[in-house]
Legacy VTK file of the C-alpha trace (Angstrom):
# vtk DataFile Version 3.0
C-alpha trace
ASCII
DATASET POLYDATA
POINTS 804 float
-62.602 68.086 51.064
-60.417 65.051 51.694
-56.916 64.076 50.718
-57.290 60.319 50.856
-53.957 58.464 50.909
-53.936 54.779 51.880
-54.409 51.073 51.263
-57.618 49.110 50.813
-59.302 48.022 54.024
-61.202 44.762 53.381
-62.150 46.055 49.938
-64.429 48.761 51.455
-63.869 52.464 50.762
-62.117 53.952 53.773
-64.606 56.831 53.925
-67.762 55.015 52.851
-69.732 57.013 55.485
-68.642 60.445 54.225
-71.651 61.858 52.427
-71.228 65.594 51.934
-68.763 68.387 51.592
-65.166 67.480 52.255
-61.944 69.344 51.869
-58.434 68.061 52.212
-55.157 69.619 53.119
-51.863 67.956 52.266
-48.517 69.341 53.344
-45.492 67.266 52.455
-41.768 67.861 52.724
-41.272 65.889 49.567
-37.932 64.839 48.086
-39.034 62.787 45.064
-36.908 62.304 41.960
-37.036 65.016 39.287
-40.058 64.704 36.991
-42.397 63.470 39.772
-44.149 65.284 42.631
-41.119 66.121 44.792
-41.871 69.847 44.469
-45.400 69.390 45.864
-45.185 70.043 49.603
-48.878 69.287 50.067
-52.327 70.574 49.280
-56.083 70.707 49.867
-59.384 71.149 48.028
-62.461 73.165 48.987
-65.866 74.087 47.580
-67.596 77.326 48.536
-71.071 78.651 47.665
-71.049 81.728 45.373
-73.674 84.448 44.936
-74.962 82.762 41.751
-77.501 79.950 42.070
-75.879 76.483 41.770
-72.432 77.995 41.072
-69.623 76.951 43.416
-65.979 78.006 43.650
-63.813 74.900 43.420
-60.315 75.580 44.823
-57.248 73.367 44.965
-54.389 74.603 47.175
-50.919 73.147 46.562
-47.950 73.795 48.827
-44.668 73.849 46.913
-41.259 73.230 48.455
-39.315 76.235 47.175
-36.041 74.755 48.438
-36.205 71.912 45.870
-38.108 73.590 43.031
-38.767 76.798 41.149
-41.741 78.424 39.463
-41.066 76.578 36.191
-41.827 73.233 37.868
-45.188 74.322 39.315
-48.296 72.980 37.584
-50.012 75.664 35.492
-53.291 73.748 35.116
-54.647 70.640 36.847
-57.382 68.233 35.743
-59.868 67.240 38.473
-62.496 64.501 38.139
-65.995 64.404 39.669
-67.662 61.036 40.384
-71.060 60.002 41.719
-70.655 58.107 45.007
-73.521 55.654 44.522
-71.970 53.969 41.461
-68.594 55.768 41.068
-69.668 57.004 37.613
-67.695 59.915 36.139
-69.935 63.009 35.926
-67.520 65.801 34.979
-63.917 66.822 34.298
-62.798 70.236 35.575
-59.616 72.118 34.628
-58.440 74.570 37.293
-55.814 77.256 36.632
-53.246 79.032 38.792
-54.629 82.176 40.440
-52.756 83.584 43.491
-50.096 82.478 45.989
-49.194 83.006 49.692
-45.977 82.407 51.660
-46.011 80.085 54.710
-44.519 81.901 57.752
-42.241 80.214 60.331
-42.038 81.291 63.984
-38.285 80.611 64.175
-37.008 81.946 60.872
-33.342 81.304 61.700
-34.010 77.593 62.212
-36.237 77.517 59.125
-33.413 79.029 57.053
-30.877 76.598 58.531
-33.096 73.620 57.655
-33.914 75.123 54.250
-37.650 75.295 55.024
-39.372 77.545 52.506
-42.939 76.811 51.379
-45.249 78.632 48.959
-49.038 78.074 48.827
-50.327 78.186 45.238
-54.066 78.418 44.563
-55.920 76.892 41.590
-59.617 77.655 41.217
-62.630 77.836 38.950
-66.337 78.648 39.370
-68.265 75.504 38.375
-71.983 74.986 37.689
-73.556 72.024 39.496
-76.708 71.349 37.487
-79.570 70.305 39.829
-80.791 67.958 37.099
-77.439 66.094 37.309
-76.204 66.593 40.871
-79.269 65.266 42.701
-78.159 61.769 43.792
-78.824 61.373 47.563
-75.475 59.627 48.020
-73.531 62.721 46.929
-70.370 63.130 44.838
-66.593 63.285 45.192
-63.677 65.004 43.417
-60.181 63.506 43.083
-56.680 64.325 41.862
-54.147 61.477 42.102
-50.423 62.397 42.089
-47.122 60.658 42.750
-44.962 60.762 44.845
-43.823 61.432 48.424
-40.568 62.358 50.130
-38.141 59.452 50.471
-37.201 60.859 53.923
-40.585 60.045 55.537
-39.865 57.916 58.625
-43.158 56.144 59.417
-44.496 54.514 56.190
-43.191 51.877 53.802
-41.664 52.875 50.423
-42.536 56.608 50.689
-40.734 57.505 47.434
-43.044 55.126 45.543
-46.296 56.032 47.284
-48.730 58.468 45.658
-50.880 61.148 47.214
-54.603 61.483 46.567
-56.439 64.795 46.837
-60.054 63.926 47.579
-63.222 65.806 48.456
-66.866 64.793 48.961
-69.889 67.057 48.597
-73.668 66.546 48.785
-76.291 66.840 46.051
-77.380 70.422 45.431
-81.018 69.308 45.762
-82.295 67.396 48.791
-85.921 66.342 49.387
-87.003 68.519 46.465
-85.409 71.709 47.824
-82.048 73.392 47.261
-79.397 72.088 49.692
-76.827 74.826 50.330
-73.484 73.782 51.826
-69.876 74.962 51.681
-67.119 72.581 52.706
-65.226 73.206 55.980
-61.855 74.878 55.431
-58.743 74.498 57.570
-57.038 77.696 58.677
-53.845 78.660 56.886
-50.959 76.731 58.524
-48.125 78.183 60.548
-44.696 77.014 59.443
-43.849 74.511 62.182
-41.399 71.781 63.233
-41.283 69.827 66.508
-38.372 69.947 68.963
-37.663 66.509 70.420
-38.534 66.078 74.124
-40.321 69.452 74.176
-44.119 69.833 74.602
-45.687 70.877 71.298
-49.133 72.234 70.365
-50.556 73.260 66.986
-54.037 74.435 65.926
-55.519 72.232 63.199
-58.953 73.802 63.471
-61.279 74.386 60.510
-64.077 76.914 59.948
-67.507 76.262 58.477
-69.438 79.173 56.922
-72.733 77.327 57.465
-72.199 77.068 61.249
-72.134 73.256 61.238
-70.646 71.331 64.201
-67.111 70.003 63.591
-65.450 66.946 65.246
-61.785 66.002 64.846
-59.878 62.676 64.893
-56.567 61.172 63.662
-56.793 58.745 60.687
-54.479 56.925 58.267
-53.445 58.811 55.102
-54.445 57.475 51.651
-52.101 56.648 48.753
-54.147 56.579 45.546
-53.223 54.582 42.425
-50.145 56.449 41.089
-46.552 55.290 41.467
-43.046 56.357 40.482
-43.169 54.884 36.966
-43.055 57.662 34.336
-46.387 56.618 32.797
-48.302 56.621 36.100
-47.308 59.809 37.948
-50.804 61.342 37.726
-54.317 59.887 37.872
-56.237 59.237 34.657
-59.799 59.840 35.900
-60.787 56.166 35.962
-63.556 55.115 38.324
-62.562 53.228 41.513
-64.735 51.773 44.257
-62.180 52.740 46.933
-58.665 54.165 47.350
-55.700 52.449 49.052
-54.096 53.591 52.308
-50.397 54.034 53.009
-48.705 51.123 54.844
-47.348 52.004 58.269
-43.919 50.759 59.342
-43.998 48.416 62.361
-44.814 50.278 65.562
-46.705 53.081 63.784
-50.440 53.648 63.305
-52.989 56.450 63.006
-52.995 56.738 66.804
-49.160 56.591 66.967
-48.027 58.330 63.814
-45.322 60.313 65.689
-43.582 58.538 68.630
-43.893 60.461 71.875
-44.723 60.554 75.517
-47.524 61.276 75.077
-47.758 60.537 71.301
-49.558 62.805 68.856
-53.216 63.374 69.802
-55.979 65.821 68.824
-58.722 67.572 70.768
-61.983 66.300 69.253
-63.767 69.630 69.819
-61.077 72.261 69.077
-58.783 70.497 66.589
-55.650 71.325 68.631
-52.749 68.879 68.191
-50.482 68.151 71.146
-47.590 65.824 72.000
-44.046 65.532 73.316
-41.954 63.820 70.627
-39.272 61.307 71.690
-37.736 60.529 68.287
-36.424 62.692 65.445
-37.495 62.174 61.819
-40.021 63.213 59.190
-43.494 61.874 60.011
-46.749 61.782 58.080
-50.181 61.887 59.739
-53.764 62.838 58.825
-56.615 64.621 60.615
-60.279 63.945 59.865
-62.739 66.783 60.569
-66.356 65.543 60.462
-69.215 67.959 59.790
-72.600 67.635 61.529
-75.816 69.579 60.967
-78.718 69.180 63.399
-76.956 66.123 64.852
-76.622 64.396 61.450
-73.246 63.874 59.782
-73.251 65.634 56.400
-69.574 65.747 55.420
-65.941 65.541 56.338
-62.631 67.331 55.885
-59.333 65.466 55.740
-55.962 67.146 56.225
-52.713 65.227 55.677
-49.539 66.708 57.075
-45.835 65.901 57.275
-44.044 67.176 60.357
-40.271 67.136 60.973
-39.087 66.341 64.516
-35.590 67.763 65.128
-33.116 68.106 67.962
-33.277 71.781 68.894
-30.637 71.437 71.639
-30.840 73.098 75.036
-30.266 76.654 73.874
-33.536 78.416 74.724
-34.078 82.202 74.810
-35.867 83.714 77.817
-39.621 83.931 77.483
-40.833 87.237 75.997
-43.164 89.520 77.956
-45.948 91.508 76.271
-46.281 95.081 77.552
-48.669 97.954 77.018
-47.220 101.363 77.883
-44.182 99.549 79.410
-46.340 97.504 81.792
-46.764 93.724 81.452
-50.358 93.178 80.365
-52.357 89.960 80.318
-55.794 91.600 80.209
-56.057 94.601 77.887
-59.330 96.491 77.600
-59.405 99.142 74.852
-61.959 101.461 73.337
-63.858 100.598 70.186
-62.456 102.429 67.157
-58.966 102.886 68.657
-55.637 101.109 68.155
-53.314 99.707 70.805
-49.527 99.253 70.586
-48.229 96.011 72.138
-44.483 95.610 72.631
-41.865 93.206 73.910
-38.165 93.601 74.602
-36.440 94.808 71.429
-33.051 93.148 70.821
-31.259 92.378 67.539
-30.355 88.958 68.978
-33.991 87.861 68.775
-36.503 87.199 66.006
-40.194 87.726 66.683
-43.421 86.287 65.328
-46.715 87.656 66.687
-49.772 85.417 66.800
-53.501 86.057 67.123
-55.682 83.217 68.366
-52.792 80.801 67.803
-52.163 81.733 64.122
-49.141 83.619 62.824
-49.907 87.188 61.759
-48.320 87.786 58.307
-45.589 90.426 58.475
-45.812 90.804 62.274
-42.107 90.096 62.957
-40.944 93.166 64.893
-40.858 93.823 68.642
-44.105 95.810 68.442
-47.618 95.124 67.179
-50.491 97.568 66.621
-53.914 95.963 67.102
-57.490 97.172 66.630
-59.503 93.977 67.168
-60.163 91.584 70.018
-58.328 88.290 70.383
-55.693 86.281 72.275
-52.295 87.711 71.347
-48.901 86.089 71.918
-45.355 86.587 70.578
-42.902 83.789 69.763
-39.235 84.662 70.363
-36.344 82.800 68.749
-32.666 83.366 67.988
-32.187 85.750 65.074
-28.955 84.271 63.731
-28.653 80.781 65.228
-30.976 77.811 65.468
-32.300 76.804 68.856
-35.481 76.462 70.849
-38.054 79.218 70.747
-40.297 80.458 73.538
-43.788 81.895 73.565
-45.107 84.653 75.786
-48.115 84.442 77.992
-51.359 85.273 76.198
-52.578 88.858 76.327
-56.361 88.902 76.017
-57.442 92.056 74.179
-61.078 92.928 74.782
-63.010 95.829 73.356
-64.849 98.186 75.705
-68.285 99.377 74.621
-68.586 103.163 74.269
-70.874 105.089 76.616
-74.435 105.643 75.419
-74.992 108.908 73.550
-78.368 108.625 71.862
-80.240 111.929 71.708
-83.955 111.742 72.530
-86.550 114.539 72.237
-89.662 115.423 74.225
-91.613 115.793 70.975
-91.167 114.742 67.384
-89.051 117.335 65.524
-89.042 119.568 63.566
-90.623 122.617 65.209
-92.920 125.436 64.170
-92.264 129.097 64.865
-92.554 129.870 68.623
-92.047 126.271 69.793
-89.133 124.779 71.788
-87.575 121.290 71.849
-85.880 119.484 74.774
-82.921 117.251 73.807
-81.702 114.636 76.309
-79.503 111.550 76.723
-79.841 108.660 79.169
-77.492 109.390 82.081
-74.768 106.862 82.995
-72.496 106.642 86.036
-69.011 108.142 85.642
-69.823 109.624 82.220
-69.468 113.342 81.423
-71.347 115.225 78.668
-70.744 118.265 76.454
-73.354 119.754 74.072
-72.404 121.541 70.837
-74.115 123.368 67.991
-72.629 123.363 64.515
-69.497 121.752 66.011
-68.987 124.624 68.472
-69.027 123.907 72.205
-71.965 125.469 74.052
-70.508 126.972 77.265
-72.034 125.459 80.394
-74.075 122.892 78.423
-72.802 119.830 80.347
-76.076 118.388 81.644
-77.910 115.410 80.211
-80.490 117.696 78.547
-80.614 120.860 76.414
-83.604 123.046 75.357
-83.401 124.624 71.861
-85.583 127.070 69.889
-83.470 127.669 66.753
-82.533 125.719 63.657
-79.148 124.017 63.936
-77.122 120.799 64.188
-76.935 119.935 67.882
-74.535 117.308 69.189
-73.487 115.673 72.440
-70.193 113.954 73.328
-70.204 111.366 76.134
-66.854 110.453 77.762
-66.414 107.493 80.136
-63.932 107.310 83.023
-61.779 104.981 80.813
-61.585 107.696 78.160
-63.895 105.978 75.685
-66.083 108.454 73.827
-69.267 108.369 71.848
-71.114 111.037 69.913
-74.565 111.667 68.589
-76.080 114.591 66.745
-79.518 115.754 65.721
-80.478 118.317 63.117
-83.196 120.575 64.513
-85.242 122.589 62.050
-87.579 125.382 63.162
-89.990 125.796 60.264
-91.959 128.954 59.441
-95.712 128.600 59.458
-97.204 128.079 55.963
-98.505 131.056 53.931
-102.234 130.413 53.512
-103.561 132.006 50.296
-106.871 131.313 48.517
-107.916 132.344 44.967
-110.869 131.357 42.728
-110.898 130.428 39.041
-113.712 132.939 38.480
-115.096 136.016 40.183
-118.587 134.445 40.304
-120.282 131.026 40.235
-122.245 130.301 37.067
-125.682 128.721 37.277
-125.400 124.888 37.377
-121.627 125.304 37.354
-118.690 125.216 39.704
-115.735 127.401 40.572
-112.339 126.015 41.489
-110.734 127.315 44.662
-106.921 127.110 44.705
-104.933 127.215 47.929
-101.183 127.622 48.325
-99.292 124.457 47.347
-96.600 122.912 49.530
-95.015 119.571 50.343
-97.284 117.375 52.533
-99.826 120.194 52.963
-103.206 119.240 54.451
-106.211 121.483 53.773
-109.290 122.127 55.929
-111.974 123.909 53.845
-114.466 126.241 55.533
-117.748 127.694 54.157
-119.338 130.518 56.155
-116.979 129.671 59.079
-118.014 125.990 59.143
-115.609 123.132 58.268
-116.873 121.228 55.203
-113.920 119.060 54.178
-110.322 118.077 55.076
-108.014 116.553 52.446
-104.540 116.683 50.886
-105.949 118.339 47.714
-104.984 121.996 47.222
-108.111 122.635 45.114
-111.838 122.410 45.791
-114.804 122.758 43.423
-117.796 124.718 44.779
-121.247 125.495 43.321
-122.931 127.428 46.120
-122.725 131.093 47.006
-120.917 131.837 50.269
-117.764 133.005 52.051
-114.851 130.531 51.854
-111.551 130.035 53.743
-108.836 127.328 53.981
-106.728 126.297 56.980
-103.367 124.796 55.868
-101.356 122.336 57.967
-97.901 121.540 56.496
-95.786 118.414 56.907
-94.314 119.839 60.131
-97.817 120.273 61.590
-97.519 124.067 61.360
-100.824 125.890 60.538
-102.158 129.116 58.932
-105.680 130.408 57.966
-106.386 132.256 54.691
-108.323 135.503 54.256
-112.080 135.049 53.432
-113.283 134.906 49.780
-116.980 135.653 48.948
-118.626 134.364 45.713
-122.168 134.821 44.171
-124.178 132.754 41.539
-125.226 134.190 38.069
-127.375 132.561 35.240
-126.217 131.084 31.821
-127.498 131.679 28.179
-129.664 128.997 26.289
-128.009 127.275 23.254
-129.094 125.178 20.179
-126.813 122.847 18.185
-127.823 120.880 15.023
-127.516 117.066 15.104
-124.592 115.486 13.179
-124.938 112.599 10.672
-122.410 109.713 10.604
-119.470 110.150 8.202
-116.647 107.986 6.852
-113.189 108.248 8.384
-111.701 108.638 4.866
-114.064 111.378 3.769
-112.070 114.163 2.155
-114.617 117.028 2.284
-115.240 118.840 5.588
-118.535 118.894 7.529
-119.993 122.351 8.349
-120.993 122.856 12.019
-123.993 125.130 12.871
-125.210 126.324 16.352
-127.232 129.252 17.848
-126.782 131.914 19.032
-123.939 132.422 16.571
-120.580 133.785 17.622
-119.482 130.954 19.923
-116.673 128.440 19.403
-116.669 124.750 18.468
-114.178 122.336 20.053
-113.429 118.656 19.860
-111.327 116.145 17.987
-111.064 117.019 14.279
-112.682 120.467 14.740
-111.182 123.541 13.102
-113.254 126.733 13.303
-116.788 125.785 12.180
-115.717 122.643 10.273
-115.170 119.015 11.237
-112.459 116.894 9.539
-113.187 113.148 10.015
-109.723 112.194 8.713
-108.125 114.026 11.638
-110.624 112.803 14.220
-110.321 109.148 13.213
-112.853 106.350 13.525
-115.081 106.307 16.602
-117.686 108.430 18.370
-116.526 111.989 19.030
-117.986 114.732 21.180
-118.200 118.209 19.601
-118.890 121.035 22.022
-120.246 124.505 21.260
-119.367 127.187 23.811
-121.046 130.574 23.950
-120.592 133.380 26.467
-121.909 136.545 24.838
-121.954 139.418 27.300
-122.443 137.086 30.301
-119.584 136.224 32.621
-120.850 132.623 32.606
-120.427 130.733 29.316
-122.846 127.972 28.268
-121.966 124.801 26.410
-123.868 122.189 24.403
-122.425 118.934 23.074
-123.367 116.677 20.162
-121.953 113.258 19.250
-120.747 112.405 15.744
-120.015 108.883 14.595
-116.983 108.501 12.323
-117.255 105.113 10.656
-114.073 103.211 9.768
-113.766 101.784 6.257
-113.758 98.012 6.025
-110.334 96.366 6.211
-109.807 94.154 3.166
-107.063 91.569 2.891
-106.725 90.143 -0.610
-103.705 88.372 -2.100
-102.033 90.303 -4.872
-102.040 87.231 -7.112
-103.773 83.853 -7.431
-103.146 81.169 -10.026
-105.626 78.982 -11.903
-105.056 76.273 -14.482
-106.343 76.941 -17.937
-109.954 75.743 -18.082
-110.411 75.641 -14.315
-111.932 78.193 -11.948
-110.689 79.676 -8.676
-112.714 81.204 -5.848
-111.675 84.690 -4.856
-111.446 84.822 -1.018
-110.915 88.294 0.386
-110.923 88.604 4.185
-113.091 91.463 5.430
-112.850 93.036 8.887
-115.584 95.424 9.970
-119.238 95.968 8.937
-120.092 96.149 5.209
-123.093 97.194 3.089
-122.140 95.771 -0.337
-119.490 94.433 -2.762
-118.579 95.107 -6.425
-115.994 93.263 -8.610
-114.759 94.866 -11.866
-114.570 93.850 -14.642
-117.444 91.366 -14.250
-116.040 89.148 -17.058
-115.556 85.442 -16.242
-117.017 85.943 -12.707
-119.871 83.846 -11.327
-121.404 86.952 -9.600
-119.657 90.360 -9.450
-121.839 91.513 -6.502
-120.922 88.830 -3.940
-117.858 88.566 -1.674
-116.468 85.249 -2.980
-117.200 84.800 -6.704
-115.655 82.078 -8.901
-113.243 83.325 -11.594
-112.266 81.356 -14.748
-110.544 83.793 -17.105
-108.721 82.500 -20.179
-105.955 85.066 -19.878
-104.341 86.770 -16.861
-106.874 89.300 -15.538
-106.688 91.943 -12.764
-109.935 92.353 -10.790
-110.824 95.407 -8.638
-112.914 94.748 -5.490
-114.843 97.680 -3.961
-116.213 97.065 -0.438
-118.972 99.416 0.784
-119.362 100.192 4.534
-121.514 102.443 6.801
-120.866 106.168 6.559
-120.505 105.882 2.762
-117.052 104.294 3.232
-115.435 102.571 0.275
-112.338 100.296 0.268
-110.675 99.052 -2.929
-108.282 96.128 -3.476
-107.001 94.398 -6.626
-105.996 90.807 -7.360
-104.304 89.338 -10.449
-105.762 86.012 -11.539
-102.903 84.388 -13.412
-103.837 81.634 -15.909
-101.384 78.764 -15.953
-101.024 76.530 -19.022
-100.414 72.820 -18.522
-97.079 71.205 -19.394
-96.916 68.689 -22.299
-94.109 66.123 -22.578
-93.290 64.276 -25.805
-93.495 60.484 -25.454
-90.719 59.718 -27.998
-87.727 61.403 -29.648
-84.782 60.293 -31.824
-81.510 62.019 -30.907
-79.718 60.968 -34.147
-78.587 64.500 -35.085
-80.700 64.592 -38.263
-82.182 67.920 -37.207
-85.620 66.435 -36.594
-86.884 65.557 -33.112
-83.305 65.439 -31.760
-84.209 66.600 -28.203
-86.921 65.825 -25.680
-89.608 68.463 -26.194
-91.507 69.721 -23.125
-94.014 72.447 -23.891
-94.980 75.362 -21.623
-91.955 75.039 -19.365
-91.848 78.852 -19.474
-94.915 78.670 -17.218
-92.741 76.852 -14.621
-89.346 78.665 -14.605
-88.225 76.863 -11.423
-89.218 73.393 -12.508
-86.790 70.475 -11.892
-86.527 67.858 -14.676
-84.999 64.474 -13.748
-84.675 61.488 -16.161
-83.786 57.948 -15.019
-82.667 54.856 -16.902
-84.237 51.515 -16.160
-81.801 50.923 -13.264
-82.933 54.110 -11.515
-79.763 55.978 -12.402
-80.157 59.723 -13.068
-79.042 60.367 -16.661
-80.277 63.954 -16.866
-81.129 66.727 -14.361
-81.973 70.366 -15.014
-83.483 73.180 -12.990
-85.502 75.046 -15.599
-85.588 73.603 -19.073
-83.804 76.183 -21.136
-81.466 73.470 -22.515
-83.491 70.344 -23.411
-82.150 66.789 -23.050
-80.329 65.635 -26.199
-80.324 61.938 -25.310
-76.793 61.824 -23.921
-75.358 60.794 -20.551
-71.751 61.575 -19.685
-71.306 62.848 -23.270
-72.364 59.446 -24.692
-75.568 58.572 -26.535
-77.918 56.584 -24.334
-79.205 53.220 -25.415
-82.602 53.179 -27.119
-85.502 52.296 -24.869
-87.855 53.716 -22.285
-86.701 56.346 -19.753
-88.725 57.501 -16.786
-89.027 61.221 -16.196
-90.135 63.220 -13.126
-90.794 66.923 -13.360
-91.231 68.934 -10.146
-93.029 72.133 -11.097
-92.632 73.846 -7.684
-96.200 74.966 -8.349
-98.820 73.598 -5.893
-101.533 73.371 -8.576
-99.534 70.739 -10.483
-96.742 69.640 -8.134
-95.290 66.922 -10.403
-95.406 65.321 -13.847
-94.320 61.709 -14.165
-94.115 59.461 -17.198
-91.994 57.515 -19.697
-90.298 58.748 -22.865
-89.028 56.431 -25.592
-85.577 57.045 -27.051
-85.191 55.621 -30.534
-82.669 55.993 -33.375
LINES 1 805
804 0 1 2 3 4 5 6 7 8 9 10 11 12 13 14 15 16 17 18 19 20 21 22 23 24 25 26 27 28 29 30 31 32 33 34 35 36 37 38 39 40 41 42 43 44 45 46 47 48 49 50 51 52 53 54 55 56 57 58 59 60 61 62 63 64 65 66 67 68 69 70 71 72 73 74 75 76 77 78 79 80 81 82 83 84 85 86 87 88 89 90 91 92 93 94 95 96 97 98 99 100 101 102 103 104 105 106 107 108 109 110 111 112 113 114 115 116 117 118 119 120 121 122 123 124 125 126 127 128 129 130 131 132 133 134 135 136 137 138 139 140 141 142 143 144 145 146 147 148 149 150 151 152 153 154 155 156 157 158 159 160 161 162 163 164 165 166 167 168 169 170 171 172 173 174 175 176 177 178 179 180 181 182 183 184 185 186 187 188 189 190 191 192 193 194 195 196 197 198 199 200 201 202 203 204 205 206 207 208 209 210 211 212 213 214 215 216 217 218 219 220 221 222 223 224 225 226 227 228 229 230 231 232 233 234 235 236 237 238 239 240 241 242 243 244 245 246 247 248 249 250 251 252 253 254 255 256 257 258 259 260 261 262 263 264 265 266 267 268 269 270 271 272 273 274 275 276 277 278 279 280 281 282 283 284 285 286 287 288 289 290 291 292 293 294 295 296 297 298 299 300 301 302 303 304 305 306 307 308 309 310 311 312 313 314 315 316 317 318 319 320 321 322 323 324 325 326 327 328 329 330 331 332 333 334 335 336 337 338 339 340 341 342 343 344 345 346 347 348 349 350 351 352 353 354 355 356 357 358 359 360 361 362 363 364 365 366 367 368 369 370 371 372 373 374 375 376 377 378 379 380 381 382 383 384 385 386 387 388 389 390 391 392 393 394 395 396 397 398 399 400 401 402 403 404 405 406 407 408 409 410 411 412 413 414 415 416 417 418 419 420 421 422 423 424 425 426 427 428 429 430 431 432 433 434 435 436 437 438 439 440 441 442 443 444 445 446 447 448 449 450 451 452 453 454 455 456 457 458 459 460 461 462 463 464 465 466 467 468 469 470 471 472 473 474 475 476 477 478 479 480 481 482 483 484 485 486 487 488 489 490 491 492 493 494 495 496 497 498 499 500 501 502 503 504 505 506 507 508 509 510 511 512 513 514 515 516 517 518 519 520 521 522 523 524 525 526 527 528 529 530 531 532 533 534 535 536 537 538 539 540 541 542 543 544 545 546 547 548 549 550 551 552 553 554 555 556 557 558 559 560 561 562 563 564 565 566 567 568 569 570 571 572 573 574 575 576 577 578 579 580 581 582 583 584 585 586 587 588 589 590 591 592 593 594 595 596 597 598 599 600 601 602 603 604 605 606 607 608 609 610 611 612 613 614 615 616 617 618 619 620 621 622 623 624 625 626 627 628 629 630 631 632 633 634 635 636 637 638 639 640 641 642 643 644 645 646 647 648 649 650 651 652 653 654 655 656 657 658 659 660 661 662 663 664 665 666 667 668 669 670 671 672 673 674 675 676 677 678 679 680 681 682 683 684 685 686 687 688 689 690 691 692 693 694 695 696 697 698 699 700 701 702 703 704 705 706 707 708 709 710 711 712 713 714 715 716 717 718 719 720 721 722 723 724 725 726 727 728 729 730 731 732 733 734 735 736 737 738 739 740 741 742 743 744 745 746 747 748 749 750 751 752 753 754 755 756 757 758 759 760 761 762 763 764 765 766 767 768 769 770 771 772 773 774 775 776 777 778 779 780 781 782 783 784 785 786 787 788 789 790 791 792 793 794 795 796 797 798 799 800 801 802 803
């Protein structure tokens, strides 16, 4: 994101080459008049990918000068505008709301208090949807917020109190070359509270991070000013489209490369983003840093941070440099074990204030003489006077590095678990200067200090490895010694029936594998615990469980015996709606019938349902082997008949009856046959003179019958009088329309010769009496239109004569 503040440069946008994601950071020690932006210390924008497709978190960060403002003056909501770069067309307006805040920390708090430096970062954000159908322009898009004004105390630009500030950010299309283009803008790290001491070397990290791993390059550029000014009606941007944005105007002797006078002047490391200089002049100075983003060698975006830095005379009062110690010994290289904490300390004295840093950034709340760490990094402590303002000093860097733990990965000589009678050798890879201790169930095993251990019992075995530096590592392994499976074998019958099978059932267990043996020969291996057999013989099963433990069952011997002979009568087809039951007969008697719809010796087709059903007769008699015989019975479904409940025909006309039949049929019968063209066909013509209800019977296989009725309603035509005389003589005083009772929802509309509606009625319960607006109409012809809302006669149209 970019904060673009500046003047036009030859009428070309200053950042015409910025194509993709940009973020801007603006910090300003502003002292504008009340009612303008004096409370805004600075700010930045950023866009970050969310876990929802095409949703991005848009965040605006504003830095408020708490010394010149209070919470009541902070913006609650801010309106941001999104434009397309190719033609600067407005594509969206986004309102962001206050969310959270964070305090800016100063190394030298005493000097910060003396100079009344107190800054609060306020965050405004919203998740926005970037529609791929809209945000697909190759040139990309940008977001702006234009705000006036700046601090009148700025020393290096013209008319600072009348110059605006522009928050600006560019981002790419969300679709590129037909595929989703995922990119989050670079984001600058949270700033340390800083000021520069004149004639003293100064360094400050202005680095940014990029979640996509893109390459970042840094340079100094001129800030931008926007289009706002200090007039009351123009303190904030209005969302109008602009081809470019103006830059601030430097005072003589100043430029982007010499924004703060010094020897050397302000410069930036192009790879790391570190600022450095030795200032030679006090004042409040504005400058801007451009961070360009490259992916695969191609520039895809930029980040612009604008900053205002005070240069002050800190005097010659400088505290002695602090020394970082670990266990009371100065430490520049500090190895420590993973998973442990380390206490760093420096001289504790109430005369000093402390601010610890990690990798050049202030650690929030780390302001005592000690610091507990548990992660790697370059640590330093800044020491300053606790109660007076002067120079501060920074310790040498202590590089904390994490030591890897010794290896402690238990290996085995075979894949556990074990079977009864087996042993398992546990071992770890030996390392130099590492000692070992084996345990079981958390209890130390005396003398078990080698790199291996042999076990024969179930338990949780562990090993602890300890290096010469005291770093430890642990591993454990649960060893299970499983009992061998219990191999049992039973049969579903004591003998094998002729032409039949017997089911053998073995013991069931998780992941059991079964090897079946007949007369001591292996016949099959599977994971099924059952096996069907039809031959006489002696059978066994060998079971192997999931732990590869085995057991063999006792032998089981089975013989073959014959079955009885059965007869079963054939079954005729029946209808699924048949109410009487079908008697089932088979020989020899005394067996049992089974199947769908069977109860005892009867078959109920209504319970079985339509379809072909198998009915089985089973007979055992005195034999141990039952015999069965099966017959098929066809249950025919009745025909499905769809027939409207009512049809309408005009008096004197005929209508064809059109039932829809699904399924096979054998005949049709309409009753009564009166006024039908043929009562024995599917689609006869009907022309009754009065409403008549007809019954249709459809015949189907299996003696199935289906009945449906339809009312043929006879509709009389409507008759409209062609003249009436509404003269209140009791004769022909209203327009008579006959048979309107046949059309209860009819709509009657009457027009005069100019097309004006003089009468309208839905239904015709109250006839037209020849009046309009309570006045008698003039004699003459009047057009009428009658909508019947009946498709047979949709409309009557004609002319009626009114006479007196």
